[in-house]
DRENFIVO-859127 format. One record per residue (C-alpha): residue number from 1; chain; x, y, z negated. Coordinates in Angstrom, 3 decimals. Layout:
REM DRENFIVO-859127
R, num, chaine, xx, yy, zz
R, NUM, A, X, Y, Z
...
This chain:
REM DRENFIVO-859127
R, num, chaine, xx, yy, zz
R, 1, A, -2.756, -43.919, -18.104
R, 2, A, -4.720, -41.894, -15.590
R, 3, A, -7.122, -44.707, -14.878
R, 4, A, -8.117, -44.819, -18.556
R, 5, A, -9.611, -41.332, -18.267
R, 6, A, -12.220, -42.539, -15.749
R, 7, A, -15.784, -43.183, -16.725
R, 8, A, -15.691, -46.956, -15.944
R, 9, A, -17.093, -50.136, -17.454
R, 10, A, -14.268, -51.946, -19.380
R, 11, A, -14.764, -54.961, -17.152
R, 12, A, -14.140, -52.856, -13.935
R, 13, A, -11.190, -51.161, -15.530
R, 14, A, -9.619, -54.509, -16.441
R, 15, A, -10.120, -55.820, -12.890
R, 16, A, -8.374, -52.688, -11.505
R, 17, A, -5.420, -53.178, -13.823
R, 18, A, -5.110, -56.805, -12.828
R, 19, A, -4.874, -55.734, -9.261
R, 20, A, -1.750, -53.708, -10.231
R, 21, A, -3.412, -50.375, -9.415
R, 22, A, -1.990, -47.835, -11.724
R, 23, A, -3.204, -44.428, -10.626
R, 24, A, -6.328, -42.747, -9.084
R, 25, A, -4.299, -41.922, -5.969
R, 26, A, -3.578, -45.689, -5.384
R, 27, A, -7.345, -46.482, -5.749
R, 28, A, -8.434, -43.821, -3.321
R, 29, A, -5.783, -44.880, -0.707
R, 30, A, -7.407, -48.381, -0.440
R, 31, A, -10.576, -48.997, 1.518
R, 32, A, -13.671, -50.481, -0.039
R, 33, A, -13.333, -53.952, 1.498
R, 34, A, -9.677, -54.172, 0.501
R, 35, A, -10.633, -53.124, -3.071
R, 36, A, -13.194, -55.810, -3.240
R, 37, A, -10.699, -58.488, -2.173
R, 38, A, -7.944, -57.312, -4.560
R, 39, A, -10.101, -56.789, -7.622
R, 40, A, -12.879, -59.355, -7.003
R, 41, A, -15.520, -56.740, -7.888
R, 42, A, -18.899, -56.487, -6.240
R, 43, A, -19.765, -53.771, -3.748
R, 44, A, -21.721, -51.567, -6.181
R, 45, A, -18.745, -51.785, -8.693
R, 46, A, -16.251, -50.738, -6.039
R, 47, A, -18.501, -47.822, -5.011
R, 48, A, -18.849, -46.713, -8.590
R, 49, A, -14.977, -46.949, -8.971
R, 50, A, -14.364, -44.833, -5.804
R, 51, A, -16.909, -42.268, -6.985
R, 52, A, -15.409, -41.939, -10.436
R, 53, A, -11.819, -41.732, -8.944
R, 54, A, -12.919, -38.988, -6.554
R, 55, A, -14.812, -37.020, -9.237
R, 56, A, -11.815, -37.189, -11.469
R, 57, A, -9.443, -36.087, -8.714
R, 58, A, -11.743, -33.244, -7.673
R, 59, A, -11.879, -31.898, -11.278
R, 60, A, -14.571, -29.370, -12.050
R, 61, A, -17.667, -28.928, -9.994
R, 62, A, -18.251, -26.040, -7.595
R, 63, A, -18.340, -22.587, -9.447
R, 64, A, -19.956, -19.386, -8.468
R, 65, A, -18.002, -16.161, -8.174
R, 66, A, -19.391, -14.902, -11.400
R, 67, A, -18.384, -18.221, -13.279
R, 68, A, -14.879, -17.785, -11.889
R, 69, A, -14.774, -14.206, -12.989
R, 70, A, -15.991, -15.155, -16.515
R, 71, A, -13.313, -17.870, -16.777
R, 72, A, -10.429, -15.485, -15.567
R, 73, A, -8.703, -15.872, -18.939
R, 74, A, -8.048, -19.479, -18.135
R, 75, A, -6.014, -18.503, -15.036
R, 76, A, -3.808, -15.580, -16.176
R, 77, A, -1.377, -15.738, -13.300
R, 78, A, -4.079, -15.333, -10.722
R, 79, A, -5.200, -12.041, -12.266
R, 80, A, -1.779, -10.832, -13.270
R, 81, A, -0.273, -7.970, -11.228
R, 82, A, 3.098, -6.286, -10.951
R, 83, A, 2.648, -2.575, -11.721
R, 84, A, 3.997, 0.072, -9.184
R, 85, A, 4.812, 2.322, -12.197
R, 86, A, 2.101, 4.807, -11.558
R, 87, A, -1.630, 4.546, -12.651
R, 88, A, -2.970, 6.082, -9.497
R, 89, A, -1.048, 3.698, -7.234
R, 90, A, -2.037, 0.753, -9.385
R, 91, A, -5.649, 1.687, -9.001
R, 92, A, -5.300, 1.782, -5.273
R, 93, A, -4.033, -1.803, -5.335
R, 94, A, -6.446, -3.146, -7.994
R, 95, A, -3.694, -3.215, -10.667
R, 96, A, -0.568, -3.676, -8.646
R, 97, A, 1.013, -6.356, -6.449
R, 98, A, -0.249, -9.934, -6.744
R, 99, A, 2.219, -12.519, -7.850
R, 100, A, 1.449, -14.935, -5.044
R, 101, A, 1.818, -13.639, -1.485
R, 102, A, 3.751, -11.322, 0.822
R, 103, A, 3.101, -7.581, 0.649
R, 104, A, 4.247, -5.471, 3.553
R, 105, A, 4.994, -1.783, 3.191
R, 106, A, 5.278, -0.250, 6.654
R, 107, A, 5.825, 3.318, 7.640
R, 108, A, 7.910, 5.872, 9.566
R, 109, A, 11.212, 7.166, 8.464
R, 110, A, 11.332, 9.329, 5.292
R, 111, A, 7.889, 8.071, 4.200
R, 112, A, 9.295, 6.833, 0.797
R, 113, A, 9.227, 3.113, 1.480
R, 114, A, 12.671, 2.449, 0.014
R, 115, A, 11.774, 4.734, -2.968
R, 116, A, 8.772, 2.656, -3.839
R, 117, A, 10.764, -0.560, -3.397
R, 118, A, 13.402, 0.656, -5.817
R, 119, A, 10.755, 1.790, -8.338
R, 120, A, 9.329, -1.798, -8.262
R, 121, A, 12.794, -3.157, -8.943
R, 122, A, 12.665, -1.249, -12.225
R, 123, A, 9.029, -1.885, -13.042
R, 124, A, 9.441, -5.708, -12.824
R, 125, A, 11.906, -5.508, -15.771
R, 126, A, 9.338, -3.929, -18.168
R, 127, A, 7.391, -6.224, -20.639
R, 128, A, 4.261, -7.713, -19.413
R, 129, A, 1.960, -5.521, -21.564
R, 130, A, 3.519, -2.478, -19.627
R, 131, A, 2.908, -4.025, -16.173
R, 132, A, 6.257, -5.835, -15.792
R, 133, A, 7.326, -9.406, -15.532
R, 134, A, 10.362, -9.227, -17.893
R, 135, A, 12.717, -10.338, -15.129
R, 136, A, 15.075, -8.878, -12.515
R, 137, A, 14.746, -8.285, -8.776
R, 138, A, 16.444, -9.426, -5.655
R, 139, A, 17.065, -6.718, -3.039
R, 140, A, 18.063, -7.900, 0.391
R, 141, A, 19.368, -5.070, 2.615
R, 142, A, 19.324, -5.765, 6.451
R, 143, A, 20.264, -2.278, 7.983
R, 144, A, 21.487, 0.356, 5.441
R, 145, A, 23.745, 0.189, 2.503
R, 146, A, 21.966, -0.187, -0.822
R, 147, A, 21.073, 3.268, -2.196
R, 148, A, 22.874, 2.762, -5.587
R, 149, A, 23.099, 6.512, -6.256
R, 150, A, 19.401, 6.855, -5.902
R, 151, A, 18.852, 3.869, -8.189
R, 152, A, 21.030, 5.310, -10.944
R, 153, A, 18.971, 8.547, -10.683
R, 154, A, 15.770, 6.607, -11.015
R, 155, A, 17.058, 4.654, -13.966
R, 156, A, 17.922, 7.905, -15.748
R, 157, A, 14.472, 9.321, -15.086
R, 158, A, 12.498, 6.336, -16.366
R, 159, A, 11.630, 7.940, -19.772
R, 160, A, 10.027, 10.777, -17.869
R, 161, A, 8.164, 8.654, -15.341
R, 162, A, 6.929, 5.956, -17.680
R, 163, A, 5.519, 8.078, -20.430
R, 164, A, 3.059, 5.296, -21.185
R, 165, A, 5.925, 3.075, -22.456
R, 166, A, 7.520, 3.785, -25.879
R, 167, A, 10.916, 5.376, -25.531
R, 168, A, 12.701, 2.624, -27.501
R, 169, A, 11.375, -0.006, -25.088
R, 170, A, 12.698, 1.902, -22.076
R, 171, A, 16.076, 2.439, -23.727
R, 172, A, 16.393, -1.282, -24.554
R, 173, A, 16.153, -2.436, -20.961
R, 174, A, 19.445, -2.580, -19.045
R, 175, A, 17.977, -1.957, -15.650
R, 176, A, 21.084, -1.978, -13.586
R, 177, A, 22.242, -5.472, -14.861
R, 178, A, 19.179, -7.331, -13.413
R, 179, A, 19.037, -6.075, -9.802
R, 180, A, 20.789, -8.673, -7.465
R, 181, A, 21.743, -7.039, -4.167
R, 182, A, 22.418, -8.987, -0.912
R, 183, A, 23.486, -7.592, 2.501
R, 184, A, 22.666, -9.560, 5.591
R, 185, A, 23.132, -8.626, 9.276
R, 186, A, 21.282, -11.236, 11.331
R, 187, A, 18.360, -13.644, 11.216
R, 188, A, 20.288, -16.613, 10.234
R, 189, A, 22.018, -14.862, 7.273
R, 190, A, 18.588, -13.708, 6.218
R, 191, A, 17.205, -17.198, 6.244
R, 192, A, 20.163, -18.503, 4.453
R, 193, A, 19.890, -15.829, 1.723
R, 194, A, 16.174, -16.529, 1.290
R, 195, A, 16.315, -20.281, 1.215
R, 196, A, 19.392, -20.593, -1.030
R, 197, A, 20.577, -17.586, -3.005
R, 198, A, 17.130, -16.071, -3.625
R, 199, A, 15.677, -19.406, -4.397
R, 200, A, 18.399, -20.179, -6.975
R, 201, A, 17.809, -16.786, -8.763
R, 202, A, 14.001, -17.208, -8.844
R, 203, A, 14.328, -20.864, -10.026
R, 204, A, 16.558, -19.831, -12.990
R, 205, A, 14.151, -17.114, -14.005
R, 206, A, 16.639, -14.333, -13.395
R, 207, A, 14.393, -12.520, -11.029
R, 208, A, 10.587, -12.338, -10.381
R, 209, A, 10.566, -9.960, -7.446
R, 210, A, 12.063, -10.316, -3.897
R, 211, A, 12.418, -7.233, -1.686
R, 212, A, 13.472, -7.361, 2.005
R, 213, A, 14.389, -3.927, 3.351
R, 214, A, 13.804, -4.083, 6.217
R, 215, A, 12.392, -7.244, 7.675
R, 216, A, 12.293, -5.902, 11.327
R, 217, A, 15.924, -4.822, 11.588
R, 218, A, 17.600, -8.230, 12.205
R, 219, A, 14.891, -9.389, 14.600
R, 220, A, 15.126, -6.168, 16.606
R, 221, A, 18.864, -6.522, 16.888
R, 222, A, 18.758, -10.174, 17.875
R, 223, A, 15.690, -10.426, 20.042
R, 224, A, 15.149, -6.838, 21.132
R, 225, A, 11.739, -5.230, 21.261
R, 226, A, 10.086, -7.881, 23.485
R, 227, A, 8.224, -10.698, 21.817
R, 228, A, 9.371, -14.216, 22.600
R, 229, A, 8.668, -17.806, 21.553
R, 230, A, 11.988, -18.027, 19.741
R, 231, A, 11.319, -14.894, 17.810
R, 232, A, 7.853, -15.961, 16.916
R, 233, A, 9.224, -19.295, 15.564
R, 234, A, 11.869, -17.523, 13.466
R, 235, A, 9.206, -15.144, 12.007
R, 236, A, 6.949, -18.062, 11.133
R, 237, A, 9.916, -19.873, 9.458
R, 238, A, 10.826, -16.707, 7.429
R, 239, A, 7.204, -16.105, 6.466
R, 240, A, 6.745, -19.791, 5.343
R, 241, A, 9.933, -19.561, 3.349
R, 242, A, 8.926, -16.353, 1.670
R, 243, A, 5.391, -17.561, 0.877
R, 244, A, 6.784, -20.820, -0.570
R, 245, A, 9.101, -18.940, -2.885
R, 246, A, 6.258, -16.546, -3.964
R, 247, A, 3.837, -19.400, -4.643
R, 248, A, 6.379, -21.717, -6.418
R, 249, A, 7.791, -19.117, -8.784
R, 250, A, 4.818, -16.765, -9.051
R, 251, A, 6.926, -13.868, -7.796
R, 252, A, 5.760, -11.022, -5.647
R, 253, A, 7.476, -10.502, -2.296
R, 254, A, 7.722, -6.992, -0.800
R, 255, A, 8.818, -6.668, 2.875
R, 256, A, 9.576, -3.166, 4.052
R, 257, A, 8.774, -2.821, 7.807
R, 258, A, 9.423, -0.368, 10.506
R, 259, A, 6.726, 1.064, 12.823
R, 260, A, 6.458, 1.115, 16.594
R, 261, A, 4.195, 3.083, 18.930
R, 262, A, 1.171, 1.413, 20.308
R, 263, A, 1.317, 2.924, 23.747
R, 264, A, -1.695, 1.101, 25.030
R, 265, A, -3.993, 3.107, 22.745
R, 266, A, -5.007, 6.738, 23.751
R, 267, A, -4.623, 9.651, 21.445
R, 268, A, -1.892, 11.494, 19.558
R, 269, A, 1.337, 9.626, 19.105
R, 270, A, 1.224, 9.842, 15.278
R, 271, A, -2.233, 8.300, 15.177
R, 272, A, -1.220, 5.100, 16.820
R, 273, A, 1.914, 3.884, 15.042
R, 274, A, 1.604, 0.235, 14.078
R, 275, A, 3.930, -2.011, 12.037
R, 276, A, 6.629, -3.835, 14.111
R, 277, A, 6.930, -7.567, 14.749
R, 278, A, 3.386, -8.045, 16.095
R, 279, A, 0.638, -10.382, 15.215
R, 280, A, 2.887, -13.367, 14.469
R, 281, A, 4.319, -11.587, 11.452
R, 282, A, 1.029, -10.074, 10.460
R, 283, A, -0.407, -13.529, 9.960
R, 284, A, 2.145, -14.244, 7.314
R, 285, A, 1.028, -11.369, 5.096
R, 286, A, -1.402, -11.215, 2.188
R, 287, A, -1.414, -7.343, 2.014
R, 288, A, -0.432, -4.668, 4.524
R, 289, A, 0.285, -1.160, 3.251
R, 290, A, 1.029, 1.823, 5.483
R, 291, A, 2.987, 4.837, 4.218
R, 292, A, 2.237, 7.959, 6.268
R, 293, A, 3.893, 11.290, 6.348
R, 294, A, 2.019, 13.689, 8.518
R, 295, A, 3.880, 16.224, 10.527
R, 296, A, 1.189, 18.876, 10.601
R, 297, A, 1.032, 18.838, 6.744
R, 298, A, 4.892, 19.295, 6.571
R, 299, A, 4.752, 22.317, 8.911
R, 300, A, 2.134, 23.985, 6.645
R, 301, A, 4.144, 23.573, 3.571
R, 302, A, 5.919, 26.472, 2.081
R, 303, A, 9.556, 26.598, 0.944
R, 304, A, 10.304, 24.253, -1.941
R, 305, A, 7.150, 22.238, -1.527
R, 306, A, 7.193, 18.467, -1.317
R, 307, A, 5.913, 16.743, 1.880
R, 308, A, 2.445, 15.230, 1.670
R, 309, A, 2.413, 11.499, 1.946
R, 310, A, -0.398, 8.897, 1.973
R, 311, A, -0.344, 5.191, 1.056
R, 312, A, -3.109, 3.393, 2.870
R, 313, A, -4.415, -0.195, 2.528
R, 314, A, -4.568, -1.656, 6.046
R, 315, A, -5.826, -5.082, 4.971
R, 316, A, -5.937, -7.210, 1.863
R, 317, A, -8.432, -10.037, 1.012
R, 318, A, -9.316, -8.432, -2.387
R, 319, A, -9.113, -4.671, -1.698
R, 320, A, -11.267, -2.221, 0.212
R, 321, A, -9.731, -0.118, 2.901
R, 322, A, -8.706, 2.966, 1.002
R, 323, A, -5.906, 5.515, 0.708
R, 324, A, -4.164, 7.679, -1.914
R, 325, A, -1.837, 10.633, -1.533
R, 326, A, 1.496, 10.459, -3.427
R, 327, A, 4.764, 12.495, -3.812
R, 328, A, 8.417, 11.481, -4.038
R, 329, A, 10.360, 13.409, -6.669
R, 330, A, 13.480, 13.052, -8.712
R, 331, A, 11.560, 10.890, -11.290
R, 332, A, 10.276, 8.522, -8.602
R, 333, A, 6.932, 7.880, -6.678
R, 334, A, 3.766, 9.285, -8.167
R, 335, A, 0.248, 9.092, -6.866
R, 336, A, -1.675, 12.336, -6.724
R, 337, A, -4.692, 12.214, -9.099
R, 338, A, -8.059, 12.612, -7.407
R, 339, A, -6.916, 11.882, -3.823
R, 340, A, -8.077, 8.260, -3.612
R, 341, A, -10.551, 7.861, -0.745
R, 342, A, -12.285, 5.161, 1.177
R, 343, A, -11.291, 4.817, 4.831
R, 344, A, -14.740, 4.624, 6.293
R, 345, A, -14.303, 7.565, 8.639
R, 346, A, -13.030, 5.418, 11.547
R, 347, A, -15.999, 3.179, 11.449
R, 348, A, -18.459, 6.141, 11.345
R, 349, A, -16.675, 7.907, 14.138
R, 350, A, -16.874, 4.697, 16.274
R, 351, A, -20.578, 4.467, 15.603
R, 352, A, -21.112, 8.118, 16.521
R, 353, A, -19.462, 7.454, 19.929
R, 354, A, -21.920, 4.626, 20.836
R, 355, A, -23.942, 5.746, 23.933
R, 356, A, -27.519, 6.545, 23.280
R, 357, A, -28.659, 4.004, 25.803
R, 358, A, -27.242, 1.175, 23.699
R, 359, A, -29.154, 2.107, 20.571
R, 360, A, -32.477, 0.435, 20.362
R, 361, A, -35.332, 2.274, 18.744
R, 362, A, -37.769, 0.702, 16.326
R, 363, A, -40.434, 0.498, 18.991
R, 364, A, -38.024, -1.363, 21.347
R, 365, A, -37.037, -3.798, 18.645
R, 366, A, -40.692, -4.393, 17.948
R, 367, A, -41.443, -5.189, 21.568
R, 368, A, -38.584, -7.706, 21.668
R, 369, A, -39.339, -9.355, 18.447
R, 370, A, -42.490, -8.365, 16.408
R, 371, A, -41.010, -9.919, 13.255
R, 372, A, -38.112, -7.423, 13.132
R, 373, A, -38.713, -4.410, 10.851
R, 374, A, -36.011, -1.767, 10.680
R, 375, A, -35.604, 1.750, 9.342
R, 376, A, -35.569, 4.485, 11.924
R, 377, A, -32.043, 5.848, 12.494
R, 378, A, -31.404, 9.252, 14.095
R, 379, A, -28.479, 9.278, 16.485
R, 380, A, -27.910, 13.025, 15.891
R, 381, A, -27.700, 12.371, 12.147
R, 382, A, -25.213, 9.625, 12.737
R, 383, A, -23.047, 11.888, 14.961
R, 384, A, -23.067, 14.711, 12.492
R, 385, A, -22.271, 12.388, 9.652
R, 386, A, -19.358, 10.947, 11.483
R, 387, A, -18.001, 14.353, 12.364
R, 388, A, -18.349, 15.627, 8.808
R, 389, A, -16.199, 12.835, 7.562
């Protein structure tokens, strides 16, 4: 019995059982005076009982970040990741996609979003020691027909892409048999698919990855480009359903998203593309990734060269803002070695644009507060540093 695990005097424990209280939850749901009347215990005994019950329910005491890191072996699912099938891309994401939460992959057309989603559908089927989850994938298409021809091509090229996996392991996996494809055309059909069919496959262990490609298409068709209260409510419901599935079955959710132009921001058009669906959808996400394909780089490429693409971390609670170049080939999506960089240029450029009149010198700070001691910073050095980045 749960109450027997409490550090209580046998006399107190016997009084609790005589009061027909069978669990810690029942004890904590009753006020102190009511406990005294029901058990006949004194006020100190009741206070000790409540403290012991609360301590038992709380579990371990507060731990530092170092202690949590040292005990990471006790919580394997919190540290497990789904590999993207490429060491460079995995390094960008700290090992891959977390099992609990929604990851958004946004980008313009032909950036390789669907290619990466298909590659994840294959990676999830690998054994755990090779970055997979030993299960299938659910692929929900909302606008285009599922690219089955490209999938067959990727399956055939897996031995060349995954050179880190023994050939016999790759050959033993029947990739095409464990990808469950759904086509939906509107928001209601998408919610029905997520809450029923996807939930059933995840609950039976047939799949451990859910892909929605793309999440914006049904909302744009039904609600248009203008935000509304009804659209926001539907987005919140969809996000809650996806997060519930991911948390319950420890399965990553990847949502491919389109981009829209942020016309209120000045500058070149390509520099101010933002993911669709606005802040309501952004609040549902754990990770937001942006896939870029720069037009200037494409124009400079010679015949037969592959377009340069960049995968960028926009926000994530456990990752720095960084980016990595990648290519899409017949074999799949590969990160380019040596191209991982931290996105600190925007912050430095912003600091370089701060007017000189707003920057306080050390003497001015000393006059305002003699206790402040700061290092002298040259505005010219800040500007040149930002420009060099």
